[in-house]
C-alpha positions in Angstrom: -11.1 0.1 63.1 -12.5 1.5 59.4 -15.8 2.4 58.9 -17.6 0.8 56.0 -19.0 3.1 53.4 -22.6 2.7 52.8 -23.7 4.5 49.2 -26.5 6.9 49.7 -29.6 6.7 47.1 -28.0 10.0 45.5 -24.8 8.1 45.0 -26.2 5.0 43.7 -28.1 7.1 41.2 -25.0 9.0 40.3 -23.1 5.4 39.9 -25.9 4.0 37.5 -25.8 7.3 35.1 -22.1 7.2 35.1 -22.2 3.4 34.1 -24.9 4.3 31.5 -23.1 7.1 30.2 -19.9 5.1 29.6 -21.8 2.0 28.1 -23.5 4.6 25.5 -20.1 6.1 25.0 -18.5 2.8 24.2 -21.1 1.2 22.5 -23.1 3.9 20.9 -20.8 4.5 17.6 -21.1 0.8 16.8 -25.1 0.7 17.3 -25.2 3.8 15.0 -22.8 2.3 12.4 -24.9 -0.9 12.3 -28.2 1.2 11.9 -26.7 3.2 9.3 -25.3 0.2 7.4 -28.8 -1.4 7.7 -30.9 1.5 6.7 -28.8 2.8 4.1 -27.9 6.1 6.0 -25.1 8.3 4.8 -25.1 6.2 1.2 -25.4 7.8 -2.0 -26.7 6.0 -5.3 -24.9 9.0 -7.1 -21.3 8.7 -8.9 -18.7 10.9 -9.7 -18.5 9.5 -13.3 -20.9 10.4 -16.3 -20.6 7.0 -18.1 -22.2 3.8 -16.8 -19.8 1.4 -15.1 -19.6 -2.1 -16.8 -20.3 -4.3 -13.7 -19.3 -7.4 -13.8 -16.0 -6.5 -15.6 -15.9 -7.4 -19.1 -12.5 -8.4 -20.9 -12.5 -8.0 -24.6 -10.6 -10.7 -26.5 -6.7 -9.9 -27.3 -7.0 -9.4 -31.0 -5.5 -7.5 -33.7 -7.6 -5.2 -36.0 -6.9 -3.9 -39.3 -7.7 -0.4 -40.2 -9.6 0.8 -42.9 -8.2 3.3 -44.9 -5.2 3.3 -43.3 -2.0 1.2 -43.3 -1.5 -1.0 -40.2 -3.3 -2.7 -37.6 -4.2 -1.8 -33.8 -5.0 -3.7 -30.4 -7.3 -2.8 -27.8 -4.3 -3.2 -25.4 -1.6 -0.9 -24.0 -3.5 2.5 -24.4 -6.8 3.4 -23.1 -9.4 3.0 -26.4 -12.5 5.1 -26.9 -14.5 3.1 -29.2 -17.4 4.5 -31.1 -19.9 2.1 -32.9 -21.5 4.0 -35.7 -24.9 2.5 -36.4 -26.1 1.3 -40.0 -28.2 4.5 -40.1 -25.9 7.1 -39.1 -27.8 10.8 -39.3 -26.5 14.2 -38.7 -26.5 13.8 -34.7 -24.6 10.4 -34.9 -21.9 12.4 -37.4 -22.1 15.2 -35.1 -21.1 12.5 -32.1 -18.2 11.5 -34.0 -16.8 14.8 -34.4 -17.4 15.7 -30.8 -15.0 12.6 -29.7 -12.5 13.6 -32.2 -12.6 17.0 -30.1 -12.5 15.2 -26.9 -9.4 13.1 -27.8 -7.7 16.5 -29.2 -8.4 18.5 -26.0 -6.8 15.5 -24.1 -3.3 17.6 -24.6 -0.6 15.8 -22.9 -2.4 12.6 -22.5 -3.6 12.4 -26.1 -0.7 9.7 -27.0 -2.2 7.6 -23.9 -5.9 7.2 -25.8 -6.3 5.9 -29.3 -9.9 7.0 -30.7 -11.4 4.2 -32.8 -14.8 3.4 -34.5 -16.5 0.3 -36.1 -17.9 2.2 -39.2 -21.0 0.2 -39.8 -22.2 2.8 -42.2 -19.1 3.2 -44.3 -19.1 7.1 -43.7 -16.0 9.3 -44.4 -14.8 9.7 -40.9 -12.3 12.2 -39.6 -8.7 12.5 -39.7 -8.0 11.5 -36.2 -10.4 8.4 -36.0 -9.0 5.1 -36.6 -11.6 2.9 -38.4 -11.8 -1.0 -37.8 -12.1 -2.7 -41.2 -14.7 -5.0 -41.3 -13.7 -8.4 -40.5 -14.4 -11.5 -38.5 -12.5 -10.2 -35.5 -14.7 -6.9 -35.4 -17.9 -9.1 -35.9 -16.6 -11.0 -32.7 -16.1 -7.9 -31.0 -19.6 -6.6 -31.7 -20.7 -10.1 -30.7 -18.9 -9.4 -27.3 -21.2 -6.2 -26.8 -24.6 -7.9 -27.5 -23.7 -10.8 -25.2 -23.1 -8.2 -22.5 -26.3 -6.9 -23.4 -24.6 -3.5 -24.2 -25.9 -2.9 -27.6 -24.3 -1.5 -30.4 -24.8 2.1 -30.3 -22.7 4.9 -28.5 -19.2 4.9 -27.2 -17.3 2.7 -25.0 -14.1 3.5 -23.0 -11.4 0.2 -22.9 -8.7 0.2 -20.3 -5.1 -0.9 -21.5 -5.7 -4.3 -20.5 -8.7 -4.9 -22.3 -11.4 -4.3 -19.8 -14.6 -2.4 -20.9 -14.7 0.3 -18.3 -17.6 2.8 -19.2 -20.3 2.9 -21.5 -22.0 6.2 -23.1 -25.1 6.5 -24.8 -25.2 7.6 -28.6 -25.8 11.3 -28.0 -23.6 11.5 -24.7 -22.5 15.0 -23.5 -18.8 15.5 -24.9 -17.7 17.7 -22.0 -18.8 15.2 -19.3 -17.0 12.6 -21.2 -14.3 14.7 -21.4 -14.2 15.1 -17.5 -14.4 11.2 -17.1 -11.1 10.4 -19.5 -9.2 13.3 -17.8 -9.9 11.8 -14.1 -9.2 8.4 -15.2 -6.2 9.4 -16.7 -5.1 11.5 -13.9 -5.4 8.5 -11.4 -4.4 5.6 -13.7 -0.7 4.9 -14.0 -1.4 2.2 -17.0 -1.5 3.2 -20.6 
């Protein structure tokens, strides 16, 4: 005849502790994840990029633009486009911004063919050799209206991807080194353009 085992109070206590330990071990991570999500723990509002991401994404019209003071035309497709809008009142700081963009473009080295440097020259300035200015036309006016409708303003620089989507915006007096870092990072990980 077998003898029935009766747990002692110490065994019952140990069994409850073991059950509680297993329960916490299994459900603890789920509980912590829910709390972290609910209270925003471990999330950062800082981003790696310097420019401001355009959200929601804005695709610009597929149009060909004629070039000012150069033969030919250009489109905002197939290459990354760094577009600088020159305001009607362009001071020395503004001109310095155009020159800095040219320097950024040249420092892209092997990726220089993947990026086109464009301007909308509202001040009719004599721009640099490497900058392609879009000639005034209805298409350029429509493009500027796209920026206005997206509440992006008409000052500063804009990065447009090879599919025609507006990706990043930069202020008029943006830091050139940080812009270059953004561009190099995008070009490194992008397989388009």
